[in-house]
C-alpha positions as CSV (number, residue, x, y, z in Angstrom):
1,M,96.4,2.0,-14.7
2,E,97.7,5.3,-16.1
3,V,95.5,7.0,-18.7
4,D,98.3,7.2,-21.2
5,R,99.0,3.5,-20.9
6,L,95.3,2.7,-21.4
7,I,95.2,4.8,-24.5
8,G,98.5,3.5,-25.8
9,Q,97.7,-0.2,-25.3
10,Y,94.1,0.0,-26.4
11,G,93.8,2.7,-29.0
12,E,90.4,1.5,-30.3
13,L,87.3,0.2,-28.6
14,Y,84.4,-1.7,-30.1
15,H,80.7,-1.7,-29.4
16,M,78.2,-4.0,-31.1
17,A,74.7,-2.5,-31.7
18,E,71.6,-3.7,-33.6
19,A,71.8,-3.2,-37.4
20,G,70.3,0.2,-38.4
21,S,70.7,1.7,-34.9
22,W,73.5,4.2,-35.8
23,P,71.2,7.1,-36.8
24,S,69.4,6.9,-33.4
25,I,72.7,6.6,-31.6
26,Q,74.0,9.7,-33.3
27,E,70.9,11.6,-32.2
28,H,70.6,10.4,-28.6
29,G,74.1,9.1,-27.8
30,L,75.0,5.6,-26.8
31,L,72.6,4.6,-24.1
32,S,72.7,1.9,-21.4
33,T,69.6,-0.1,-21.0
34,S,68.6,2.1,-18.0
35,A,69.1,5.3,-20.1
36,L,67.1,3.8,-23.0
37,L,64.3,3.0,-20.7
38,D,64.3,6.6,-19.4
39,L,64.3,7.9,-23.0
40,F,61.4,5.7,-24.0
41,Q,59.5,6.5,-20.7
42,I,59.2,2.8,-19.7
43,T,58.1,2.6,-16.1
44,G,56.4,0.3,-13.6
45,E,56.4,-3.5,-13.8
46,R,57.6,-3.6,-17.4
47,R,60.7,-1.6,-16.5
48,R,61.4,-3.7,-13.5
49,V,61.3,-6.9,-15.5
50,I,63.6,-5.5,-18.3
51,E,66.0,-3.9,-15.9
52,S,66.2,-6.3,-13.0
53,E,65.4,-9.8,-14.4
54,H,67.1,-12.1,-16.8
55,R,66.3,-11.3,-20.4
56,Q,66.1,-14.7,-22.2
57,E,65.1,-12.9,-25.4
58,S,65.7,-9.4,-26.8
59,V,63.0,-6.9,-26.1
60,T,61.7,-4.4,-28.6
61,L,60.6,-1.0,-27.3
62,H,58.3,1.5,-29.1
63,H,57.8,5.2,-28.6
64,S,55.6,7.7,-30.4
65,V,58.5,10.1,-30.9
66,H,61.7,8.1,-30.7
67,G,60.5,5.1,-32.8
68,T,61.8,1.6,-32.1
69,A,64.8,0.3,-30.1
70,V,66.0,-3.2,-29.2
71,V,67.2,-4.2,-25.7
72,R,69.6,-7.1,-26.3
73,D,69.0,-10.5,-24.6
74,Q,71.2,-11.8,-21.8
75,K,71.4,-15.5,-22.9
76,P,74.9,-16.1,-21.5
77,M,73.9,-14.9,-18.0
78,P,70.9,-16.9,-16.6
79,P,70.3,-16.6,-12.9
80,E,71.1,-20.2,-12.1
81,R,74.6,-19.8,-13.6
82,L,75.0,-16.2,-12.3
83,R,74.1,-16.9,-8.7
84,P,77.3,-18.9,-7.7
85,C,79.5,-16.1,-9.2
86,L,78.1,-13.2,-7.2
87,R,79.6,-11.8,-4.0
88,G,77.6,-9.3,-1.9
89,L,74.6,-8.7,-4.2
90,S,71.7,-10.6,-5.7
91,E,71.1,-11.5,-9.3
92,Q,68.6,-8.7,-9.6
93,E,71.1,-6.2,-8.2
94,W,73.7,-7.5,-10.7
95,Y,71.3,-7.1,-13.7
96,R,70.5,-3.5,-12.6
97,L,74.2,-2.8,-12.2
98,I,75.2,-3.8,-15.7
99,N,72.0,-2.4,-17.2
100,G,73.2,1.0,-16.0
101,M,76.4,0.9,-18.1
102,T,77.4,1.0,-21.8
103,F,80.1,-1.5,-22.7
104,F,83.1,-1.6,-25.1
105,W,85.5,-4.4,-26.0
106,P,89.3,-3.5,-26.2
107,D,89.9,-5.9,-29.2
108,T,87.9,-7.7,-31.9
109,T,88.2,-11.3,-30.5
110,P,85.1,-11.1,-28.3
111,L,83.4,-9.1,-31.0
112,S,84.0,-11.9,-33.5
113,W,82.8,-14.5,-31.0
114,M,79.6,-12.6,-30.2
115,N,78.8,-12.0,-33.9
116,N,79.3,-15.7,-34.7
117,A,77.3,-16.9,-31.7
118,P,74.2,-19.0,-32.7
119,P,71.6,-16.3,-31.8
120,Y,73.4,-13.6,-33.9
121,R,75.4,-15.2,-36.7
122,T,72.7,-14.8,-39.3
123,R,72.0,-11.1,-38.5
124,S,74.0,-8.0,-39.3
125,H,75.1,-5.6,-36.6
126,D,76.4,-2.1,-36.5
127,V,79.9,-2.1,-34.9
128,L,81.1,1.2,-33.5
129,V,84.9,1.7,-33.7
130,V,85.7,4.2,-31.0
131,R,88.9,6.2,-30.4
132,T,89.8,5.5,-26.8
133,R,91.5,8.9,-26.4
134,D,88.4,10.8,-27.3
135,L,86.1,8.7,-25.2
136,V,88.4,8.8,-22.1
137,S,89.0,12.6,-22.4
138,R,85.3,13.3,-22.3
139,Y,84.1,10.6,-19.8
140,H,87.1,9.9,-17.6
141,D,85.1,10.0,-14.3
142,Q,82.4,7.7,-15.7
143,V,84.8,5.1,-17.2
144,R,85.1,1.8,-15.5
145,L,87.5,-1.1,-16.4
146,S,87.0,-4.8,-15.9
147,D,89.2,-7.9,-16.3
148,Q,86.2,-10.1,-16.8
149,N,83.5,-10.5,-19.4
150,S,80.6,-9.2,-17.2
151,G,78.0,-10.4,-19.7
152,S,78.6,-14.1,-19.1
153,A,78.5,-16.3,-16.0
154,N,81.4,-18.5,-14.9
155,K,81.5,-19.7,-11.3
156,S,85.3,-19.8,-11.4
157,L,85.2,-16.0,-11.8
158,P,83.5,-14.5,-8.7
159,R,82.3,-10.9,-9.1
160,G,80.6,-8.1,-7.2
161,R,80.3,-4.3,-7.4
162,D,84.0,-4.0,-7.1
163,L,84.6,-5.8,-10.4
164,F,84.4,-2.4,-12.2
165,K,87.3,-0.2,-11.3
166,T,88.2,3.4,-12.1
167,I,91.1,3.8,-14.6
168,E,93.5,4.6,-11.8
169,G,92.2,1.9,-9.6
170,F,92.6,-0.9,-12.2
171,K,95.6,-3.1,-11.5
172,A,94.8,-6.3,-13.4
173,P,97.4,-7.4,-16.1
174,Y,94.8,-7.4,-18.8
175,L,91.6,-5.6,-19.8
176,R,88.4,-7.4,-20.9
177,E,85.9,-4.5,-20.9
178,L,85.6,-0.8,-20.7
179,A,82.3,0.6,-19.5
180,V,80.9,4.1,-19.2
181,I,78.2,4.7,-16.5
182,Y,74.7,5.4,-17.8
183,S,75.4,6.9,-21.3
184,V,77.8,8.4,-23.8
185,P,75.9,11.4,-25.2
186,E,78.8,12.6,-27.4
187,I,79.6,9.2,-28.8
188,R,79.5,10.5,-32.4
189,E,82.6,12.7,-31.6
190,C,84.5,9.5,-30.5
191,V,83.6,7.2,-33.3
192,S,86.0,6.8,-36.2
193,R,83.8,4.6,-38.3
194,V,80.8,2.2,-38.1
195,E,81.2,-1.2,-39.7
196,E,78.7,-3.8,-40.7
197,W,79.5,-7.2,-39.2
198,R,77.8,-10.5,-39.8
199,G,78.8,-14.0,-38.8
200,G,82.0,-12.9,-37.1
201,E,83.3,-10.9,-40.1
202,R,83.4,-7.3,-41.3
203,R,81.1,-6.8,-44.3
204,G,81.5,-3.1,-45.0
205,I,81.5,0.5,-43.8
206,V,78.2,2.0,-42.7
207,W,79.6,5.4,-41.7
208,R,83.0,7.1,-41.5
209,S,83.9,10.3,-39.6
């Protein structure tokens, strides 16, 4: 895919974060699970479990300097459903792979679905609305594109490390996800606004650039 086509076709991207997390995101950037574990100095067995095993529930982290952060659950991706989908890597390797990326949706359909899913529909979320041009211009070499929802498991959609393509290497007819490897330190410079969403609907504006 050409960069100009990506920007022209998908002018905005969306990222769903825990309610109240925007101040921390402004300070530290948008962090993958692995980057967050680095920041919060989580090591050893606890880190291995969070990063390499299925998270049935969200995990709350605490740090004496950085405060509190939440690592979201992976309910749609249990190992027994994930296993038949994988090609060339184990479930643990897959979890580590996606925990090393930050993810964005190219439209609001999956955003509405996720906000209205039973575990989340009664909770508010901060939704970052990102200018694709600004994100890609800063992080082109770290951007990866996918034509699948990597956060769920469907045995009819096999996947491996090659699911995530560079922009120029992406040839699929549609885009399901845009990811940035590890973190987006300058995310504030790419965000046009932060919206409050609840139950699949916009409720208001949290912040505007």
